N, C-alpha and C positions, 0 to 999 in steps of 0.2 A: 472244613467247608463252610458250615455256617457263620463261623467269625470272618471268613474272607467277604462273604455275600454281604454281610452286616456292615464291613466297614466301606465296601464299595458303594454301598447305597448311602449311607451316612455322612460319609467323609465330605463329599460334594455339597451335599445340603448345608453342612456346617460352614464350608469356605464360602459359599456364594451368601449364606445369610449375613456373614460379616462383610462380604463387598455390598450388600443392599443396605446394611447399618450406616456404612461410609457414605452412600450416596443420598440415603434420607436425612443426614445430618448436614448435608452441603445446602447451605439455606442463602447464599449468594447470587445474585443475578447481575449482569448475565453470566452463564457459565457453559460449560461443555453441554450440558442435556438441554440448554435452552439455545442452542446453536449460535450462540453467540448476539443474540438479540437483546438490544437496550430497552426494548418495549415490553419486557417480561417482570411482574412484579409477584412479591409473595401475597397469597390470597387471605388477608387479614384486614383490620378497621382501618389501618392507616392508607390502605390501596382504593378505599372506597371512593365514588365519583360523586356519588349522590347523598343528598340529607334524606333520612327516612324517618324522622320523629316531628311530631308537631303536637300542639296544644289547642284545642278548639272550645270555643264559648259561644253560645247564642241563646235565644229568648223569642218567646212567641206566644201564639195562643194555644189554649188546652180545651177540648172539647169532648165531652161525654156521648159518643158517637152511637153505640148499639146497647143499649141497657135498659132497665124497667124506667128509670128516670133520666132521661137526655137534655143534652144542651140545646137541642132544637126540639121546641115546644110550640105548637101552633105556628105562628107567624114569626116568631121572634128566635133569636139566637142568644144564649146566655153566655156570654165570653169567660173564660177563664184563663189563665196565664200559666207559662212554663218556661224553665230555663235549665241549661244544662253546660257542664264542663267536662272534656275529656283529655285523656293522654293516649295519643294516636302513634302506633308503630306500622310503616309501611313495609310489608314482608316482601312482596314482589311488585313489578309494576302494575300489575292488577289485583293485587288482594292485599289489605291490611287489617288491623286488629285495633279496638279502641276500648280503653277501660273508661266508662263513663257514670257520672254521677249526675242525676236529674231530679229535680222538684217543682212543684206548682200546685195549683189549686183549680178544680173545675167546678162549674155551678150548673145545676140540672134542675129540671122540674117534671111533675108526672101527677097523674090523678087517677085514684082507685075507680073502678067501674061500680055502676049502679048506686044505689043510694047512699052508700059510706062514701062513694067520692063526690056526692054532691054536699053530704055533710062535711067531710073534710076538705073541700075545695082543692085547688091545685096545691100541691106540696112542693116547697122549695130545699132543695138540698146542695150541700159543698162536698167536697173530696179534696184534702189535703194530703199530697202524697209526696214521698221521698223515696228514689229508685237507685239502685247499683246495679250495672250490667256490664257484660262483655258483648260488643258489638264487632261483627264482620264487616267489611268493606269491599264490596266488588266494584273496580272501575271499569264501568261498561265501554265508555270513551275508548280506552287502551286496549280492551279485550277485542272489541269489534272493529276497530279503526283499521282503515286500508293502507297495506304497506307501502302502495304507490302513490299517497298523497304526501307531498314533501311540505306542505303548508304547515307553519306553526299554528299550534292550537291554543286556545285560552279558555275553552269552555269544556266541561266535562260532565257526564252522566254518571253517578253514582248510586248504587245498591245497598242497602242495609239490612242486616239481620241480625237477632241477637236475643240473649236470656239473662235473665237477674233476677234478684229479689226487691222487694218493695215493703215499706211500711207506710201507712196512712190512717187518716183519722176523717170519719164521716159524721155528719149530722144531719137529719131530716124535721123540716117542721110544717105543721099544716094547721088547720083551723080546729082539729078534734082532739085527739089523744097526745098530740105533742104539747098542746096548751098547759098539760097538768104534769107530763115528766116529760119535759124537752131532751134531756141527756141522759136517758136511762134506758135499760134494756125494754125492745130490740131496735131502737130507731137511731141509737150512736155507736159506733164502733171504733174501737182503738186498736189497729193491727199493727204489731210490732215486726220488725225485719225478721223473718223466720223461713225457714224452708217450704212451709206451705204459702208462703206469699211470693211462690214462683211465678213469673210471667214471661211472656214472649212479645217481639216487638219486629216489626220490618216496615220498610220504606223506601224513599226516593230520595236523592238530593240533587241539585244542579249546581256545580262549582265553576265560579269565576277567577281566575288568574290574575289578581290584581297587580301583583309584583312578585319578584322571586321570594319575599319572605311573609306575604299575606295573601289568602284566598277567600272569598266571598261565597258564601253557599246559602241556599234557600233549600230546606229541607222539611219533608212531612213524614211524620212517623205514624204507624197504626199499632196501638199497644192492648194487647189482649190480656187482660188481667187474670183469666181463671176463675174469679171470686164474683159469687153473686152478691155481695155485700159492697162492692168497690163503689157503686153509684149512690150508696148513702141509703138504700132501702131497708137496712137492717142484716142481721147476722143470720136470717132464718129465711126459708123459703116459703113455708107454710106455718104459720102461728095457730091456727084453729081460731083467729079472730079476724074477721074480714076488715077492721078497722085498721089494721097495721099489715094487711098481707100485701105491701108495696112490691116485694120481691115475685109476685104472681102476676105482674101487669105484662111481662114479656116472659115468653117462651125460654129465651135464652138464659143459659147457667154462667156465661161470661160476660161481665160488663167491660166493654172495649171503649178506649180513649183513643182520641186522634189529635196530634200537635203537629203545629205548623210553625216553624222556626225560620229565622233570620240570624247566621253565624258567622264568625269569623275563624279561619285556621291561622296561626302562626306557625310557620314552619322552622324549625331549629337545625342548627348545624352551619357550617362554614363554607359550603359549597353553594354553587350558583343556581343549581338545580335541585328539585326535590324527584324523587323517585317515582311517585303518583302522577307525574307530569312527563315522564320519560317511556318510549316505548323500544327496548332494544332492538326487536324484530324491524321496526321501522327506520331506525338509526341504520341498520345493517344494509336494509333495501337502499334507502338515501344514497348511502357512500357508494353501493354498488352502480348505482345510476350515475353517478357522478364520473365514477372511473371509467364507465361505458360510453361516455359521452365526451370523454377527453381523448384529444388526438394522441396517438401512439407516438411518441417522442422519445425513443429510446436512444441514448448518447452513450456511446463506446467513447473510453478515454477522455473524458471532461477535461481533465488536465493536459492532456497530450501524451507524446511519448517522446520526450527531449534527448535521450540517448539512442533510439531507435534498435532497441533491444526486443521489441516484440512485447513488452510488458507495460501495461498502462502506469503512468506515474502515480494513479491513484492507489497503486498497491504495490509499487516497485520498490523494494528494499535498498536497491542500488540504483540511485539516480545518474551517476556519472560511468556506467558500463564502457568499457572501451568497444570502440567499433570492431565487429567481426567475431567477437565473443560470445560463445553459446552459454545462455543463461537457464537458471531453473524457472519455476512456476511464480518465485518471487522476484524475480529480476537481478538474481544474484549470478556473477560469472561462475562458471563450473569449474572446480577443482579437483580431478578425480581422485587423483592419489592424495589428496589433503596435506600437499607440502608447502602451502602458501604461495605456489606460483598457479596462478590461474591456466586453463587448459591452452589459452590462446598464445601464452608466452612458454608454456612449458615444453621443452625438447623431450622429455620422457613422460608422458601423459600417465603410464600406469606404473611407474616407478618414482617414489619420493625421492628430492634431492634438493640441495640448497639452492636460494634463489641466485648465488654468484655463479652456480654452474648451469643455469637456465633449466633449473628443477630436474637435472639429473643426479645420479649418485655421484659424490666425491671419488676422484680418481678416474671416472669416465671421461672420455672424450667424444665428443658428439659430431659427427658427418652432417655439416650445415645442408648438404646437397640431399642426402638421404633421411637424415634423423636418425641413423643408428649410432650405438654407443660402443665404444672398444676400450678395453682394460688399458691403463698405464702401469 
């Protein structure tokens, strides 16, 4: 009993599993399972319709925005510079990832409070940095674009956020202690690439599609270093010496950098469009709107029915069917007994016979008036 139940349960599974394997191995299109459609393709790299890789480069200004020593001191702006290069991969039409290398130098100023500040004067500092980061890219224009907007768009607003590690070198010079020890502890810092140099960044970019190969972008990024010494104020917050306590000018522990860059993106690939400039939902609605506004012109038998058998020549497999013959769905004249004589001329429709005897068996005579056969 148990053996019977086991076989009844597992034998069908084994047979259908083999059948499923056969179906899975059928990689040719069109096929039975694609309903014969020629518009079906394997889902692989060769069937992609858009480019999704790009290389971006850019450069511009770097400003120490929130720190003990900042690039905005008094009525002056102490400009620095910044440059980047990144390899970008568009994951979907609204989201991409970029591996970015960035370098630059910022210039900042600050003054200690009280008598020590008067004695030391306004200190000048600089920060030379290098950064490697993973940057996420959200395409707000594709994310928020109205699907009933059929106009082609060349501008796109992007949002960026990412994390990375950095290495930097700083130096501070004033009119007091740095005159004696300008490159010694604690007024100079040489931070190597390490996990403790972890930083965050975020920002916005406005892109313009100059051509199918090149995009222009104005990008601004806010970089949160998480380090007290990133602005050049030294590597300690309180040194117990008012003459070098530059890190106590501001209460913040994170020195933050602002960059404003103008860049170029070179889109890689052989296709005419890039995925970042394509909205599948917009395309679907656009095509639906076009179909809805197209007059219904349903044409039956575009090539006609020249043999008048009721089957259009578009799919008629027998274009010269004799007049009056019954046909199947493919327009082929019926031959019920499969004797090679179509039913129109077959005097014995249900009994096979040679053509010479009008489709009736040999040795049988046919009554022309009744269609009955008699033996000879």
